[in-house]
C-alpha positions as CSV (number, residue, x, y, z in Angstrom):
1,M,-21.7,-35.5,13.4
2,S,-18.0,-36.0,13.7
3,T,-15.4,-33.4,12.9
4,L,-14.0,-35.5,10.1
5,A,-17.6,-35.8,8.6
6,I,-18.1,-32.2,8.4
7,L,-14.5,-31.8,6.9
8,L,-15.2,-34.3,4.2
9,L,-18.7,-32.6,3.4
10,I,-16.9,-29.4,3.1
11,V,-14.3,-31.0,1.0
12,L,-17.0,-32.7,-1.2
13,V,-19.0,-29.2,-1.6
14,F,-15.9,-27.4,-2.5
15,L,-15.1,-29.9,-5.2
16,I,-18.7,-30.1,-6.7
17,S,-18.6,-26.2,-7.1
18,I,-15.3,-26.5,-8.8
19,T,-16.7,-28.9,-11.4
20,W,-20.0,-27.3,-11.7
21,T,-18.6,-24.3,-13.0
22,R,-16.6,-25.8,-15.8
23,L,-19.9,-27.9,-17.1
24,W,-21.3,-24.4,-17.3
25,G,-18.6,-22.2,-19.0
26,A,-15.2,-21.9,-17.3
27,P,-13.8,-23.2,-13.8
28,W,-13.8,-20.4,-11.2
29,A,-10.2,-18.5,-11.3
30,P,-9.9,-15.2,-9.7
31,T,-8.7,-12.1,-11.8
32,D,-5.9,-10.2,-10.6
33,M,-7.2,-6.6,-9.3
34,V,-4.9,-5.2,-11.5
35,V,-6.1,-6.9,-14.5
36,V,-9.8,-6.1,-13.6
37,H,-9.1,-2.7,-13.0
38,K,-7.7,-2.7,-16.3
39,M,-10.5,-4.5,-17.9
40,L,-12.9,-1.5,-17.1
41,T,-10.5,0.9,-18.0
42,M,-9.7,-0.3,-21.4
43,A,-13.5,-0.6,-21.8
44,A,-14.1,2.9,-20.8
45,V,-16.8,2.3,-18.5
46,K,-18.4,5.7,-17.6
47,P,-20.7,6.4,-14.4
48,G,-24.2,5.2,-14.8
49,E,-23.6,2.6,-17.4
50,L,-24.6,-1.0,-17.1
51,V,-21.8,-3.7,-17.0
52,Y,-22.5,-7.1,-17.1
53,D,-20.1,-9.7,-15.9
54,L,-20.7,-13.3,-17.3
55,G,-19.5,-15.8,-14.8
56,S,-19.0,-13.2,-12.0
57,G,-17.7,-15.5,-9.5
58,D,-16.8,-13.5,-6.5
59,G,-18.3,-10.3,-7.8
60,R,-14.7,-8.7,-7.8
61,I,-15.4,-6.9,-11.4
62,L,-19.0,-5.8,-10.6
63,I,-18.0,-4.1,-7.2
64,L,-14.8,-2.2,-8.7
65,A,-17.3,-1.0,-11.5
66,A,-19.5,0.3,-9.0
67,R,-17.2,1.8,-6.4
68,Q,-14.3,3.2,-8.9
69,F,-16.3,4.0,-12.1
70,G,-19.8,4.8,-11.1
71,A,-21.4,2.0,-12.8
72,R,-24.5,-0.1,-12.3
73,A,-23.2,-3.6,-12.7
74,V,-25.0,-7.0,-13.1
75,G,-23.4,-10.2,-12.6
76,I,-24.4,-13.8,-13.6
77,E,-23.0,-17.1,-11.9
78,V,-24.0,-20.6,-11.8
79,D,-22.0,-21.6,-9.0
80,P,-24.5,-21.2,-5.8
81,L,-21.6,-20.8,-3.3
82,R,-20.1,-17.9,-4.9
83,Y,-23.5,-16.7,-5.9
84,L,-24.4,-16.3,-2.2
85,W,-20.5,-14.9,-1.4
86,S,-21.3,-12.1,-3.8
87,Q,-24.6,-11.5,-2.2
88,I,-23.2,-11.0,1.0
89,R,-20.3,-9.1,-0.3
90,I,-22.4,-6.6,-1.9
91,H,-24.6,-6.3,1.0
92,L,-22.0,-5.3,3.5
93,L,-20.4,-3.0,0.9
94,G,-23.7,-1.3,0.6
95,L,-23.8,-1.5,-2.9
96,R,-27.3,-3.0,-3.3
97,G,-28.7,-0.1,-5.3
98,Q,-26.1,-0.5,-7.8
99,V,-24.9,-3.7,-8.1
100,R,-27.1,-7.2,-8.4
101,I,-26.0,-10.8,-8.8
102,E,-28.4,-13.2,-10.8
103,Y,-28.1,-16.6,-10.3
104,G,-28.2,-19.1,-13.4
105,N,-26.5,-19.8,-16.8
106,F,-25.6,-16.8,-18.7
107,F,-26.8,-18.3,-21.9
108,T,-30.4,-18.1,-20.9
109,H,-30.2,-14.6,-19.3
110,D,-31.0,-11.1,-21.3
111,I,-28.0,-9.1,-21.4
112,S,-29.3,-6.7,-24.1
113,K,-29.3,-3.6,-21.6
114,A,-25.6,-3.8,-21.1
115,D,-23.1,-1.0,-21.9
116,V,-20.1,-3.3,-21.0
117,V,-19.7,-7.2,-21.1
118,T,-16.7,-8.6,-19.4
119,C,-15.8,-12.0,-19.2
120,Y,-13.3,-14.7,-18.7
121,L,-14.6,-17.9,-19.9
122,L,-12.7,-20.7,-21.7
123,Q,-12.3,-20.4,-25.5
124,G,-15.0,-23.0,-26.4
125,T,-17.5,-20.7,-24.3
126,N,-16.4,-17.6,-26.0
127,N,-17.1,-19.3,-29.2
128,K,-20.5,-20.4,-28.1
129,L,-21.3,-17.2,-26.8
130,V,-20.5,-15.0,-29.9
131,E,-24.1,-15.4,-31.4
132,K,-25.6,-14.5,-28.1
133,L,-23.6,-11.1,-28.1
134,N,-24.5,-10.0,-31.8
135,R,-27.9,-10.8,-31.2
136,E,-28.7,-9.1,-27.8
137,L,-26.1,-6.4,-27.9
138,S,-26.4,-2.9,-29.1
139,S,-23.6,-1.8,-31.7
140,S,-22.3,0.4,-28.9
141,A,-21.8,-2.1,-26.5
142,R,-18.2,-3.2,-25.6
143,I,-17.3,-6.8,-24.6
144,I,-13.7,-6.8,-22.9
145,S,-12.3,-10.6,-22.4
146,S,-9.5,-11.8,-20.6
147,V,-7.0,-14.4,-21.8
148,Y,-9.3,-15.8,-24.5
149,T,-10.8,-14.3,-27.5
150,F,-13.7,-13.7,-29.8
151,P,-12.1,-14.2,-33.1
152,S,-15.5,-13.3,-35.2
153,L,-16.2,-9.9,-33.5
154,S,-14.4,-6.6,-34.1
155,L,-11.4,-6.4,-32.2
156,I,-10.8,-2.5,-31.3
157,N,-8.0,-2.9,-28.7
158,K,-5.9,-5.4,-26.9
159,N,-3.3,-5.5,-24.1
160,K,-0.7,-8.4,-25.1
161,K,1.0,-7.9,-21.9
162,L,-2.4,-8.5,-19.8
163,K,-3.8,-10.6,-22.5
164,L,-6.8,-8.4,-22.7
165,F,-8.8,-7.8,-25.8
166,L,-11.7,-5.2,-26.3
167,Y,-14.4,-5.9,-28.9
168,R,-17.7,-4.5,-30.7
169,K,-20.1,-6.9,-31.7
170,Q,-19.9,-8.0,-35.4
171,D,-21.1,-5.2,-38.0
172,T,-24.0,-6.8,-39.5
173,N,-23.9,-4.3,-42.6
């Protein structure tokens, strides 16, 4: 195989990877580490709590939740390249006992054990996700979203500058 053919194959795989994630909820856009830290701080993540990251990308939220907050963390990622990359990072960092990545569509995964759910998705995806959050999460679970909102959830805090929104599921009383 020629160098040009290999290069074209790499570019094709990369383009499919970018397009693939958008079809399932959002394109991959890595969150700045300052914002990741603020998300976890705003959500008041405590040692031993279970953090779910929906569309976990390269695993940065999960890794920080485990290393700096002492949390257990689960990521759900639909992009096979980022899923594999996250698996490698978690293994190399020695976090296998604390962090795991599940491959697939987060709409089909059970998130009912989550204490905290983090997401940086598109507004349309958030709108579709509300029903799942209300159905599966406990009343004490916190949801922290970057940039896009959940208008029908109970907003408990926001950071206008960083565009972070902290919610609890809708009260069913």
